[in-house]
C-alpha positions as CSV (number, residue, x, y, z in Angstrom):
1,M,-0.1,0.0,0.1
2,R,3.1,2.4,1.0
3,R,4.2,1.9,-2.6
4,A,1.0,2.3,-4.5
5,F,0.3,5.5,-2.9
6,S,3.8,6.8,-3.2
7,A,3.6,6.0,-7.0
8,A,0.2,8.0,-7.2
9,A,1.6,11.2,-5.5
10,A,2.3,13.3,-8.4
11,S,-1.1,12.1,-10.2
12,Y,-3.4,12.0,-7.4
13,D,-4.9,15.5,-7.1
14,E,-5.9,15.1,-11.1
15,G,-8.2,12.3,-10.3
16,A,-9.4,13.3,-6.9
17,G,-12.8,15.2,-7.6
18,A,-14.7,13.2,-5.2
19,Q,-12.0,13.0,-2.8
20,Q,-12.0,16.8,-2.9
21,E,-15.8,17.2,-2.2
22,V,-15.4,14.9,0.7
23,A,-12.5,16.6,2.4
24,S,-14.6,20.0,2.1
25,R,-17.3,18.0,3.9
26,V,-15.1,17.0,6.7
27,A,-13.6,20.3,7.1
28,A,-17.1,22.0,7.2
29,L,-18.0,19.6,9.9
30,V,-14.9,20.4,11.8
31,L,-15.5,24.0,11.5
32,E,-18.9,24.1,13.0
33,A,-17.2,23.6,16.3
34,P,-13.5,24.3,15.9
35,P,-11.0,23.7,18.7
36,A,-9.6,26.6,20.5
37,A,-6.6,28.8,19.6
38,G,-3.5,26.7,20.5
39,A,-5.2,23.4,20.2
40,R,-3.5,20.3,18.8
41,I,-4.6,18.8,15.8
42,L,-3.5,15.2,14.5
43,E,-4.3,14.4,10.7
44,I,-4.3,10.8,9.7
45,G,-3.6,10.1,6.1
46,C,-3.3,13.4,5.0
47,G,-2.2,12.4,1.2
48,T,-1.5,15.3,-1.0
49,G,-3.3,17.6,1.6
50,L,-6.8,18.1,0.4
51,L,-8.2,18.4,3.8
52,T,-4.9,20.0,5.3
53,K,-5.0,22.6,3.2
54,R,-8.7,23.7,4.3
55,L,-7.9,23.4,7.8
56,V,-4.6,25.1,8.2
57,S,-6.2,28.2,6.1
58,A,-9.2,28.2,8.6
59,L,-7.6,27.4,11.9
60,P,-4.2,29.5,11.8
61,D,-3.6,29.5,15.6
62,R,-3.6,25.8,16.1
63,R,-0.6,23.4,16.0
64,F,-0.9,20.5,13.4
65,W,0.7,17.1,13.3
66,V,0.3,15.8,9.6
67,T,0.9,12.2,9.0
68,D,0.7,9.6,6.2
69,L,2.0,6.2,5.6
70,S,3.5,7.3,2.4
71,P,6.8,9.4,2.2
72,A,5.9,10.7,-1.0
73,M,2.5,11.7,-0.1
74,L,3.5,13.5,3.0
75,E,6.2,15.5,0.8
76,R,3.6,16.5,-1.6
77,C,1.4,17.7,1.2
78,R,4.2,19.4,2.7
79,E,4.8,21.3,-0.6
80,Q,1.2,22.1,-0.9
81,V,0.8,23.4,2.4
82,G,4.2,24.9,3.5
83,E,6.3,24.8,6.2
84,A,5.4,27.2,9.4
85,E,5.8,27.1,13.0
86,G,3.2,24.7,14.6
87,R,3.3,22.4,11.8
88,I,5.0,18.8,11.9
89,F,4.9,16.4,9.2
90,R,5.6,13.0,9.9
91,V,5.7,9.4,8.2
92,M,3.5,7.2,10.2
93,D,0.7,4.5,10.1
94,G,-2.2,5.9,11.4
95,E,-3.6,2.5,12.6
96,W,-0.7,2.1,15.0
97,P,-0.1,5.8,16.0
98,D,3.1,5.9,18.2
99,L,2.0,9.3,19.8
100,E,1.2,10.7,23.4
101,E,-2.1,9.6,24.8
102,G,-4.4,12.0,25.6
103,G,-2.1,14.8,23.8
104,F,-4.6,15.8,21.2
105,D,-7.7,18.1,20.8
106,L,-8.6,17.1,17.4
107,V,-8.2,14.0,15.4
108,V,-9.2,14.2,11.6
109,S,-8.9,12.0,8.7
110,S,-10.8,12.0,5.1
111,F,-10.6,8.8,3.1
112,A,-7.8,7.0,4.8
113,F,-9.4,4.7,7.3
114,Q,-10.6,2.2,4.9
115,W,-7.1,0.9,4.6
116,F,-7.0,-0.3,8.2
117,D,-6.9,-3.9,8.8
118,D,-8.8,-3.7,11.8
119,L,-11.2,-0.3,11.9
120,G,-12.5,-0.8,15.4
121,A,-9.2,-1.3,16.8
122,G,-7.5,1.5,14.9
123,L,-10.2,3.8,16.1
124,A,-9.8,2.9,19.6
125,R,-6.2,3.5,19.4
126,L,-6.6,6.9,17.8
127,S,-9.1,7.9,20.5
128,A,-6.5,7.2,23.0
129,C,-4.5,10.0,21.4
130,L,-7.4,12.6,22.2
131,R,-7.6,14.4,25.7
132,P,-10.9,13.9,27.6
133,G,-13.9,15.8,25.5
134,G,-11.5,15.7,22.4
135,R,-13.1,15.0,19.0
136,M,-12.3,12.8,16.2
137,V,-14.2,13.6,12.7
138,F,-13.3,11.5,9.6
139,S,-14.9,10.3,6.5
140,I,-14.6,6.7,5.1
141,P,-15.9,5.0,1.9
142,G,-19.0,3.2,2.9
143,A,-20.2,-0.5,1.8
144,E,-22.1,0.9,-1.5
145,T,-18.9,2.1,-3.1
146,F,-18.6,1.5,-6.8
147,H,-21.3,-0.9,-6.2
148,E,-22.0,-0.5,-10.0
149,W,-18.5,-1.9,-11.1
150,R,-19.0,-4.6,-8.4
151,R,-22.5,-5.5,-9.8
152,F,-21.1,-5.4,-13.6
153,L,-18.1,-7.8,-12.7
154,R,-20.5,-10.1,-10.7
155,S,-22.7,-10.4,-13.7
156,E,-19.5,-11.5,-15.8
157,G,-18.6,-13.9,-12.8
158,I,-15.5,-11.9,-12.0
159,P,-14.4,-10.9,-8.5
160,S,-13.7,-7.3,-8.2
161,G,-10.6,-7.2,-6.0
162,I,-11.7,-4.1,-4.4
163,G,-11.7,-4.4,-0.6
164,R,-14.9,-4.6,1.7
165,F,-15.9,-1.2,3.0
166,P,-18.2,-0.8,6.4
167,S,-22.0,-0.3,6.1
168,R,-23.5,2.5,8.0
169,H,-24.6,0.0,10.8
170,E,-21.2,-1.5,11.1
171,L,-19.8,2.0,11.4
172,A,-22.6,3.1,13.8
173,R,-21.1,0.3,16.3
174,M,-17.9,2.1,16.4
175,A,-18.6,5.9,16.3
176,T,-21.5,8.4,15.4
177,V,-22.5,8.6,11.7
178,V,-23.1,12.2,11.3
179,A,-23.6,12.3,7.7
180,E,-24.2,9.9,4.8
181,E,-24.6,10.4,1.0
182,Q,-23.9,9.1,-2.4
183,L,-21.3,11.1,-4.4
184,E,-21.9,10.2,-8.6
185,A,-18.8,10.0,-10.8
186,R,-18.8,9.3,-14.5
187,F,-15.7,8.1,-16.5
188,D,-15.2,7.4,-20.1
189,G,-15.8,3.6,-19.8
190,G,-14.3,0.9,-17.8
191,L,-10.7,1.9,-18.7
192,A,-10.9,5.4,-17.9
193,F,-12.4,4.2,-14.3
194,V,-9.4,1.9,-13.6
195,R,-6.9,4.5,-14.6
196,H,-8.7,6.5,-12.0
197,L,-8.1,4.2,-9.6
198,E,-4.4,4.0,-10.5
199,A,-4.0,7.7,-10.5
200,I,-5.2,7.9,-6.8
201,G,-3.4,4.9,-5.6
202,A,-6.5,2.8,-4.9
203,R,-5.7,-0.3,-6.7
204,V,-4.6,-2.2,-3.8
205,A,-6.5,-5.8,-4.3
206,E,-7.8,-7.5,-1.3
207,E,-5.6,-10.6,-0.3
208,G,-5.9,-13.5,-2.4
209,Y,-7.4,-11.7,-5.6
210,R,-6.0,-13.1,-8.7
211,P,-5.8,-10.4,-11.6
212,M,-7.9,-11.5,-15.1
213,P,-5.9,-12.0,-18.2
214,S,-5.1,-8.8,-19.8
215,G,-7.0,-9.5,-23.0
216,A,-10.1,-10.4,-21.0
217,L,-9.9,-7.5,-18.9
218,R,-9.8,-5.1,-22.0
219,R,-12.8,-6.8,-23.5
220,L,-14.5,-6.4,-20.3
221,L,-13.4,-2.7,-19.7
222,R,-14.9,-1.7,-23.1
223,S,-18.3,-2.7,-22.0
224,F,-18.7,-0.9,-18.7
225,D,-20.6,2.3,-19.1
226,G,-18.0,4.2,-16.7
227,R,-20.8,5.2,-14.0
228,V,-19.9,4.8,-10.6
229,S,-20.9,6.2,-7.2
230,Y,-19.0,7.0,-4.0
231,H,-21.0,5.9,-0.8
232,V,-19.5,8.6,1.8
233,L,-19.8,7.8,5.6
234,I,-18.7,10.6,7.8
235,G,-18.1,9.6,11.5
236,E,-17.6,11.4,14.8
237,L,-16.2,10.1,18.0
238,V,-15.8,12.2,21.4
239,A,-13.3,11.0,24.0
240,G,-15.0,9.9,27.2
241,R,-18.4,9.4,25.7
């Protein structure tokens, strides 16, 4: 996964239309109840800085710890956001944070937690990083993400290889689901959709997946209409509740 996202660092923003929209929604929710001046904010999976840019602009008097598993993504974010006092950029696996417990007022993330091996355990470890009353706000693709593509492949008797995302019900057992929506996307056929996944580093197949022969895949891609949707879930946790 680290290699896939590092390879996509330069091309990510070009194909990240839905990711831009979701980052805007996460930022808006954070800013409905912003942490006080001087607050310590931890971002998990910053990518190229889609969420980071919004928050550092809107919250100039806060201290940011900006992290990503991919060194190339983190460097791209640093370039986009810029160095400044009170901004720390760090390579870190967000599922296993090696940071001070109780040291942060806010944990934020947009479209990163789906890569956790154990979402519930990862959220618990990140919650431990919050001070009492501290807040976590995050987005994650829901179970219906790319359902059109999955259904199309099932009709052809082919596994998709795309990992399973949580349903609203599953996420609600771990956090408060504060928003849910479908974002529609349209690509110029199946090949354009697959290239979109490559551009954003999201072609990390689930374990055990065996890809199709290239000839069969090309024939299949020509017959897909390119319409897909993102099922967006936004969750919130408050430490101590």
